[in-house]
ROLUM-180761 format. One line per 2 residues: number of its first residue (from 1); for each residue x, y, z of C-alpha. Coordinates in steps of 0.25 Angstrom, whole numbers, padded with zeros to 4 digits, always signed. Each point is the difference from the previous one (the first is absolute). Last residue first. Layout:
<sites>
NUM> X/Y/Z  ...
</sites>
This chain:
<sites>
472> -0083/+0130/+0190  +0005/-0013/+0003
470> +0015/-0004/-0003  +0005/+0013/+0005
468> +0008/+0009/-0009  +0004/+0013/+0007
466> +0015/-0002/+0003  -0003/-0007/+0013
464> -0010/-0009/-0006  +0010/-0004/-0010
462> +0010/-0003/+0012  -0011/-0008/+0007
460> -0002/-0008/-0013  +0015/-0003/-0002
458> +0000/-0013/+0007  -0012/-0005/-0008
456> +0007/+0003/-0013  +0013/-0006/+0005
454> -0007/-0014/+0002  -0005/+0000/-0014
452> +0014/+0004/-0005  +0007/-0011/+0008
450> -0010/-0011/-0004  +0002/+0004/-0015
448> +0015/+0001/+0002  +0001/-0015/+0005
446> -0008/-0004/-0012  +0009/+0008/-0009
444> +0012/-0007/+0007  -0006/-0013/-0005
442> -0002/+0005/-0014  +0014/+0005/-0002
440> +0006/-0013/+0005  -0009/-0008/-0009
438> +0004/+0008/-0012  +0015/-0003/+0003
436> +0011/+0009/+0003  +0013/-0002/-0008
434> +0005/+0014/+0004  +0001/+0005/-0014
432> -0014/-0005/-0003  -0006/+0006/+0012
430> +0006/+0014/-0003  -0004/+0000/-0014
428> -0014/-0004/+0003  -0001/+0010/+0011
426> +0004/+0012/-0009  -0010/-0004/-0012
424> -0012/-0002/+0010  -0008/-0011/+0005
422> +0008/-0010/-0008  +0006/-0006/+0012
420> -0015/-0003/+0005  -0007/+0003/+0014
418> +0006/+0014/+0003  -0007/+0006/+0011
416> -0001/+0013/+0008  -0007/+0007/-0012
414> -0013/-0007/+0001  -0002/+0000/+0015
412> +0004/+0014/+0002  -0007/+0006/-0012
410> -0014/-0007/+0003  +0001/+0004/+0014
408> +0002/+0014/-0004  -0013/-0001/-0008
406> -0008/-0005/+0012  +0006/+0011/+0009
404> -0004/+0010/-0011  -0014/-0005/-0001
402> -0002/+0002/+0016  -0010/-0011/+0003
400> -0015/+0001/+0001  -0002/-0013/-0008
398> -0004/+0007/-0013  +0012/+0010/+0001
396> +0009/-0012/+0002  -0006/-0007/-0012
394> +0002/+0012/-0009  +0014/+0002/+0005
392> +0004/-0015/-0003  -0007/+0000/-0013
390> +0008/+0013/-0005  +0013/-0005/+0006
388> -0002/-0014/-0006  +0001/+0001/-0015
386> +0009/+0011/-0002  +0009/-0005/+0011
384> +0001/-0014/-0005  +0002/+0005/-0014
382> +0012/+0009/+0004  +0006/-0011/+0009
380> +0001/-0010/-0011  +0001/-0014/+0006
378> -0015/-0002/+0000  -0005/-0014/+0006
376> +0008/+0001/+0013  -0003/+0015/+0001
374> -0015/-0004/-0001  +0002/-0010/+0011
372> +0007/+0010/+0009  -0010/+0011/-0002
370> -0011/-0010/+0004  +0008/-0003/+0013
368> +0001/+0015/+0003  -0015/+0003/-0003
366> -0004/-0012/+0009  +0009/+0006/+0011
364> -0006/+0014/-0002  -0014/-0006/+0002
362> +0005/-0008/+0012  +0006/+0013/+0006
360> -0013/+0008/-0003  -0009/-0011/+0008
358> -0015/+0003/+0000  +0000/-0001/-0016
356> +0006/-0014/+0001  -0013/-0007/-0005
354> -0001/+0009/-0012  +0013/-0006/-0005
352> -0006/-0006/-0013  -0011/+0011/-0002
350> +0011/+0011/+0001  +0008/-0007/-0011
348> -0012/+0002/-0009  -0001/+0014/+0004
346> +0014/+0002/-0003  -0001/-0005/-0014
344> -0012/+0009/-0002  +0008/+0012/+0005
342> +0012/-0003/-0009  -0009/-0002/-0012
340> -0007/+0013/+0002  +0004/+0005/-0014
338> +0009/+0011/+0006  +0007/-0009/+0010
336> +0003/-0011/-0010  +0004/+0010/-0011
334> +0009/+0007/+0010  +0008/-0013/+0003
332> +0001/-0002/-0015  +0006/+0014/-0003
330> +0009/-0001/+0012  +0006/-0013/-0004
328> +0001/+0006/-0014  +0009/+0011/+0005
326> +0008/-0008/+0009  +0004/-0011/-0010
324> +0002/+0010/-0011  +0010/+0008/+0008
322> +0007/-0012/+0006  +0002/-0006/-0015
320> +0008/+0013/-0002  +0012/-0006/+0006
318> +0008/+0013/+0000  +0012/-0005/-0008
316> -0002/+0003/-0014  -0008/+0013/+0000
314> +0007/+0007/+0011  +0014/-0004/-0005
312> -0004/+0006/-0013  -0005/+0012/+0006
310> +0014/+0002/+0007  +0002/-0003/+0014
308> +0008/+0007/+0011  -0005/+0015/+0000
306> +0007/+0013/-0002  +0006/+0000/-0014
304> -0014/-0004/-0006  -0011/+0000/+0010
302> -0005/-0015/+0002  +0003/-0001/+0015
300> -0005/+0014/+0003  -0013/-0003/-0006
298> -0002/-0014/+0006  +0003/+0006/+0014
296> -0010/+0011/-0002  -0010/-0011/-0005
294> +0002/-0008/+0013  -0001/+0013/+0009
292> -0013/+0003/-0007  -0006/-0014/+0001
290> +0000/-0001/+0015  -0010/+0011/+0001
288> +0006/+0014/+0004  -0006/+0005/+0014
286> +0012/+0008/+0003  +0001/-0003/+0015
284> -0007/-0014/+0001  +0008/-0004/-0012
282> +0013/+0001/+0008  +0005/-0014/-0002
280> -0004/+0000/-0015  +0008/+0013/-0002
278> +0012/-0006/+0008  +0000/-0013/-0008
276> +0000/+0008/-0013  +0012/+0008/+0005
274> +0007/-0012/+0005  -0002/-0007/-0013
272> +0005/+0012/-0009  +0012/+0003/+0009
270> +0004/-0015/+0000  -0002/-0002/-0015
268> +0009/+0013/-0002  +0011/-0005/+0009
266> +0000/-0014/-0007  +0001/+0007/-0014
264> +0011/+0008/+0005  +0008/-0012/+0004
262> +0002/-0004/+0015  +0014/-0004/+0003
260> +0003/-0015/-0002  -0007/-0012/+0006
258> +0006/-0013/+0005  -0008/-0012/+0005
256> +0010/-0011/+0003  +0009/+0008/+0009
254> -0011/+0002/+0011  -0006/-0014/-0002
252> +0006/-0005/+0013  +0002/-0015/+0003
250> -0009/-0012/+0001  -0005/-0006/+0013
248> -0011/-0011/-0003  -0012/-0001/+0009
246> -0010/+0007/-0008  -0003/-0011/-0010
244> -0006/-0009/+0011  -0011/+0011/+0002
242> -0007/-0002/-0014  -0014/-0001/+0005
240> +0003/+0008/+0013  +0005/+0011/-0009
238> -0011/+0000/-0009  -0010/+0001/+0011
236> +0007/+0011/+0006  +0001/+0008/-0013
234> -0015/-0003/-0002  -0003/+0006/+0014
232> +0008/+0013/-0003  -0005/+0002/-0014
230> -0015/-0003/+0004  +0003/+0011/+0011
228> +0006/+0009/-0010  -0012/-0002/-0009
226> -0010/+0003/+0011  +0007/+0012/+0006
224> +0003/+0007/-0013  -0014/-0001/-0006
222> -0009/+0010/+0007  +0010/+0011/+0004
220> +0008/-0002/-0014  -0013/+0001/-0008
218> -0004/+0013/+0008  +0014/+0006/-0002
216> +0000/-0002/-0015  -0014/+0006/-0001
214> -0011/-0010/-0004  -0012/+0001/-0009
212> -0009/-0012/+0001  +0002/-0015/+0002
210> +0001/-0003/-0015  +0011/+0011/-0002
208> +0007/-0005/+0012  +0000/-0014/-0004
206> +0005/+0002/-0014  +0012/+0009/+0004
204> +0003/-0008/+0013  +0001/-0013/-0009
202> +0007/+0007/-0012  +0012/+0005/+0007
200> +0005/+0006/+0013  -0004/+0014/-0002
198> -0012/-0001/+0010  +0010/-0007/+0010
196> -0003/-0012/+0008  -0002/-0008/-0013
194> +0015/+0001/-0003  +0006/-0006/+0013
192> -0010/-0011/-0001  +0006/-0004/-0014
190> +0013/-0005/+0005  -0007/-0010/+0008
188> -0002/-0012/-0010  +0011/+0001/-0010
186> +0011/+0007/+0008  -0004/-0008/+0012
184> +0001/-0013/-0008  +0014/+0004/-0005
182> +0006/+0003/+0014  -0007/-0012/+0007
180> +0004/-0009/-0012  +0015/+0005/+0000
178> +0000/-0003/+0015  -0006/-0014/-0001
176> +0010/-0005/-0010  -0005/-0003/-0014
174> +0009/+0010/-0007  +0012/-0003/+0008
172> +0006/+0010/+0010  +0015/+0002/-0003
170> +0000/+0013/+0009  +0005/+0008/-0013
168> -0010/-0008/-0008  -0011/+0004/+0009
166> +0004/+0014/+0000  +0001/+0001/-0015
164> -0014/-0006/-0001  -0005/+0011/+0010
162> +0005/+0010/-0010  -0006/-0007/-0012
160> -0014/-0001/+0007  +0000/+0015/+0005
158> -0002/+0006/-0014  -0010/-0009/-0005
156> -0007/+0000/+0013  -0001/+0015/+0001
154> -0005/+0000/-0015  -0011/-0010/+0004
152> -0004/+0008/+0013  -0002/+0013/-0008
150> +0001/+0012/+0009  +0015/+0003/-0001
148> +0005/+0012/+0008  -0011/-0001/+0011
146> -0001/-0015/-0002  +0014/-0002/+0004
144> -0003/+0002/+0015  -0012/-0010/+0001
142> +0006/-0012/-0007  +0014/+0005/+0006
140> -0005/-0004/+0014  -0003/-0014/-0004
138> +0014/-0001/-0007  +0007/+0006/+0013
136> -0007/-0011/+0008  +0006/-0011/-0009
134> +0014/+0006/-0001  +0000/+0002/+0015
132> -0004/-0015/+0001  +0011/-0004/-0010
130> +0010/+0008/+0008  +0013/+0005/-0007
128> -0003/+0015/+0000  -0015/+0002/-0001
126> +0002/+0015/-0003  +0007/-0003/-0013
124> -0013/-0005/-0005  -0007/+0013/+0001
122> +0012/+0008/-0007  -0001/-0010/-0011
120> -0015/+0002/-0002  +0002/+0015/+0000
118> +0011/-0001/-0011  -0009/-0010/-0008
116> -0011/+0010/+0000  +0009/+0012/-0003
114> +0005/-0006/-0013  -0006/+0011/-0008
112> -0008/-0011/-0008  -0008/-0004/+0013
110> -0003/+0014/+0006  -0005/+0004/-0014
108> -0008/-0012/-0002  -0006/+0002/+0014
106> -0004/+0014/-0003  -0006/-0004/-0013
104> -0008/-0011/+0007  -0005/+0011/+0010
102> -0004/+0009/-0011  -0007/-0010/-0008
100> -0008/-0005/+0012  -0004/+0014/+0003
98> -0005/+0001/-0014  -0010/-0011/+0003
96> -0004/+0006/+0013  -0004/+0013/-0007
94> -0012/-0008/-0006  -0003/+0002/-0015
92> +0005/-0013/-0005  -0008/-0007/+0010
90> -0013/+0005/-0005  +0002/-0005/-0014
88> -0012/-0008/+0000  -0008/+0012/+0005
86> +0005/+0008/-0012  -0003/-0011/-0010
84> -0015/-0001/+0003  -0011/-0003/+0009
82> +0007/-0011/+0007  -0003/-0015/-0001
80> -0004/+0002/-0014  +0005/-0014/-0005
78> +0010/+0007/-0010  +0004/+0011/+0010
76> +0003/-0008/+0012  +0006/-0010/-0010
74> +0011/+0009/-0005  +0004/+0004/+0015
72> +0001/-0014/+0004  +0008/-0004/-0012
70> +0009/+0012/+0004  +0002/-0006/+0014
68> +0003/-0014/-0005  +0011/+0006/-0009
66> +0006/+0007/+0012  +0000/-0014/+0007
64> +0007/-0007/-0011  -0008/-0011/-0006
62> -0004/-0014/+0005  +0004/+0006/+0014
60> -0009/-0011/+0006  -0005/+0009/+0012
58> +0001/+0013/-0008  -0008/-0007/-0011
56> -0010/-0006/+0009  -0002/+0014/+0007
54> -0001/+0007/-0013  -0011/-0009/-0005
52> -0008/+0001/+0013  +0002/+0015/+0000
50> -0006/+0001/-0014  -0012/-0009/+0004
48> -0002/+0008/+0013  -0001/+0013/-0008
46> -0010/-0006/-0009  -0008/-0005/+0012
44> +0001/+0015/+0005  -0006/+0005/-0013
42> -0011/-0010/+0000  -0003/+0005/+0014
40> +0001/-0009/+0012  -0011/+0000/+0011
38> -0006/-0014/-0005  +0010/-0008/-0008
36> +0001/+0003/-0015  -0002/-0013/-0007
34> +0014/-0006/-0004  +0006/+0005/-0014
32> +0011/+0010/+0005  +0004/-0009/+0012
30> +0001/-0013/-0008  +0006/+0007/-0012
28> +0011/+0006/+0008  +0003/-0013/+0008
26> +0000/-0008/-0013  +0010/+0011/-0006
24> +0009/-0001/+0012  +0000/-0015/+0000
22> +0002/-0001/-0015  +0013/+0008/-0001
20> +0011/-0008/+0007  -0005/-0014/-0004
18> -0002/+0005/-0014  +0014/+0006/+0000
16> +0006/-0013/+0005  -0008/-0008/-0011
14> +0006/+0010/-0011  +0014/-0003/+0005
12> +0007/+0011/+0009  +0013/+0007/-0001
10> +0005/+0009/+0010  +0007/+0013/-0004
8> -0008/+0009/+0008  -0008/+0006/-0012
6> -0004/-0014/-0004  +0005/-0009/-0011
4> -0010/-0010/-0005  +0006/-0014/-0002
2> -0004/-0009/-0012  -0005/-0014/+0003
</sites>
């Protein structure tokens, strides 16, 4: 049989293509052509059909995730799930979409200038010759480096080869527990430092736009405590899981990781990153929305003779798929809300958990468990958030819970876990280079699920303290 070449470079036979594409098409047709349930509008049913197709495509990754989003936009118009093209392109007109472009450009400039690698080397040197200090330093760096390099995937790609140098210098084998602990942390825990910040990549950008308008400070106040707590307990769990690897006594890495004087490009990158972070930190004083500092940074970085990137660098290296993923995810989520499909779905769920209406904590537990099940079936985080946040918020409101707390729960439970090595490009590279098997990733993902759900209940008093109680 002839092979079909895909955009990812992987070849499939016609039978394999059929296996990949028949299920989403069947799901789409089944939802679209089924009798319209009571309480659901025809427009809402069409929006659900499009979202169901997108969910299956995102889960199976039969096509690139950005292409799935574009397919969803086209279908929203063709099946008349939205009044017109303007509504279907809702996500492309949202400031948060361009906020993502700004922070990705900032991360690209910091990376290409060499500043990111320098910062990683400085942090690793703090560990001296102790494997335990190296591990603690690495966990702290997941949060610290986010301020200069928001993307967890980019941080992982930069840091992985530096840690490989250290492991080689210490004569630590690839399959040793110490190497697996370090690489598993980079693949599974690194992302947690990003989501604590509004500028931390696609997850906080998508989630914050679906939850409502957030300032940089407000997002940090609400999300830093839960995500840093999950990072802390996840790090402890991983340490005990591979504790035998921390008993070796290697030498110092001071002479191994050498850096020369800072270049002009690194100095420029540092000034731009610090200036942008300062504007984000002080948004309570000047009132600028987070998008504005990000676009200011983008403008400076691209200015000829002053900035750090040429327009060609910007075009070729920005990872534009992220732009289309977030824009199309927001459009489909908005279609669910505007058509009433999210509210109908929520009412259906309410009927299933009506017996728990007198116990807000049990309701929240049911939501957290349901979120973990959906996440298990949907590796793509943008699709998970776009589908579940509107439904969770509508469900919470119907049950008398704080919709924002319900939405935050979805984010914490969903983003705290990595169930599959191929969950993201950065993770699969790290797991492959470390020789970590799929069952090891999945097993730790289950542990992180339990930790994330426990942390949600731990931070409820804190959320109440900052103005977001579970029950309103």
